[in-house]
N, C-alpha and C positions, 0 to 999 in steps of 0.2 A: 155834526153828530154822525151822519152816515159814514164820513171818512174815518172817524175814530173807530167806529165798529169794524169797518173793513180792515183797518190796521191791526186791530186786536185779533181778528180771525186769521189773518195772514201769519202773524207771529205764533199763534197757537198751532197752526198747521205745520209751520217750520219746525217748531219744537217737537211735535209728534213724529215728524220724519226723522229728525236727529235721534230721538229715543229709539225708534225702530232700527236704525242703522247700528246704533251702539249695542242694542240687544242682539242683533244678528252677529256682530263681531264677537261678542262675548260667548254666544251659544255655539259658535263654530269651533269644533275641536282642533287644537293645534298639535298635530302629530309630526309634522315634517322634521323639525329640528330635534325633537326627542328621539325619533326613529333613527335619524342620521347619527346622533351621538351614541345610541345603543349599538348600531351596526359597527361604528368605528371601534367601540370597546370590544366587541366580539372578534373583529379582525385582529386587533392588537393582541388579544388573549391567545388567539390561534397562532399568530406569528411567534409569540413568546414561547408557547408550548413546543412549536416546531424547532425553534432555535435551541431550546433547552435539550430537546431530544437529540439533535445533531451534535451538540457539544458533548453530551453524555457518551454518544457513540464514538466521537473522536478521542475522548479521554480513555475510553475502554480499549480502543484500537491501539493508542499510544502505549497504554499499559502492557498490552499483550506483546507489542514489539519490544518494549524495554525489557520485559521479562525474558523474551526469546533471545535477545542479544547478550544476555548475561551468562551464556554458556561458558563452562570451564574447558580447558584444554589439557588432556593427559600429556604429561611431558614425554611419554614414550613416542608420541607423534613427532615432536620436535627432534628427538634423538634419532629416530629412524630417517627423518627427512635429511638431517645433517650427514648421515651415512650415505644416502643417495647422492647428495650434492658433492661431497668431498671424496668419497671412496668408490662411488658407482656400485655400491653393494646391491642396490635394487634397480629394476627397470621402472617399476611404478609402485605406488602405495595408495590404497583406497581407505578413506576415513568415513566414519559414521557417527552421527550424534545419537548418543544413548538418551532417549527422551525421558527415561525414568530417573537418571542421575543428572541430566543436563550437561553431559561431558562429551567432548569430541574424542573418539578413540580410533585406533587402527583396526580396520576390519579385515584387510587382506594386503599382503605384500607379495611381490614376485621378484625373483632374481634377475640379473642382467641379461640372461638369455631368453627371457620371456618375450613374446611377440606382441605387436600392437593389436592384433586380432584378439588375443587373450585378454588384453586390457579392456577392449570393447565388450567382450562377452561377460566380464565380471562386474559391469555396471548394471545394477538391477533395472528391469524394464519399467517398474512402476514405483520406484522409491528414489528419493534424493540422496546424493552422496557428494563428498568432496574427493578429489584425487590429485596426486602429483605424478607426473611421468617425465622421464628423461627421454625426450623424443629425438631420434636421430634423423638427419636429413642432409641433402647436398645443397650448397648455396649456388648462386648463379654462375660461379666460376668452377663448379664441380667439386669443391672441397667438402669433405665429410665433417659435419658439425653436429652438435646436440644443443637443445634448449630445454630448460626445465619449465614445464607448464603446470600451472595451477588450474584444475578443471572443476567447474561448478556444474554438477549434473542435476537437473531439475526437470524430470519428464512431465509432459503436459498432463498425463493421467495420474500423477501422484497426488496425494491428499493436499488440500489447500493449507492446512495447519503445518504440514511438513515443509511445504514451499516457503511459507512465511518464516519458519524457524531457521531454515538454511540460508535464506536471503538476508535476514537480519543479523546473522552470526558470521557471515562470510568474511567481512573485512577484518574483524577481530582475529579470526583464525589465521587468515592469510598473513597478517602482520607477524605472527609467531614463526612463520616459515621464511626466514631471511635468506634470500638467494634465488627466489623465483624470478624467471625471466619474463614469462608471458602468461596471460590468462585467457581461458576459453570458457564461455558459458554455453551450455547446450541443453536443449529440451527434447531432442529426438536423435535418432541414429544419423540422420543426414548432416547434423551439425557437429558430429564428432567423428567424421571419417578422416582419412589421411589428407584429403584436399583442404579441409578446414584447418588442420594443423599447419600444412605447408603455406597456406595463405598468410597465416600469422607470422611465420618464420621469415618470409621474403620481404 
């Protein structure tokens, strides 16, 4: 009889301990997985927002560049360039993009007796321009020659919008000028001196 009583007590105590353990597990809040999932959702949402914003900026930038590269070319530019090329009517021609009409136009031209210094002086200090110049030089054998240069003038202090417009429109405009020998890109006076041109010629 005593052994039966001891067995019943032991079983009862074991059941009580099991119940307390179960109660403890049930009453303990389980936050770890829930918080992890919530954190992951927040990070994903932030990444999607960031990616969306970047994509929007890229599309906007591409749109601006596409619009900028759609400039038209006044045929007077081509006509005057052909006269410089075939008849040596001009020493140089400077072109400007009219931002109101979106058209490349002739801003200034100079006759064959114009000097290189005059050409330099007529490029505005703080505005972008295109130009062509029939540049005279002597080759390594001392023979007098000339090369037609296409000049892309983009001063560092010019407006960013203007730089973008001229940069994105350059290739289209240059293709209109059939017969250019060399190209020079310059952002300040040191890049458009006589040595810069001679280095390209040699």
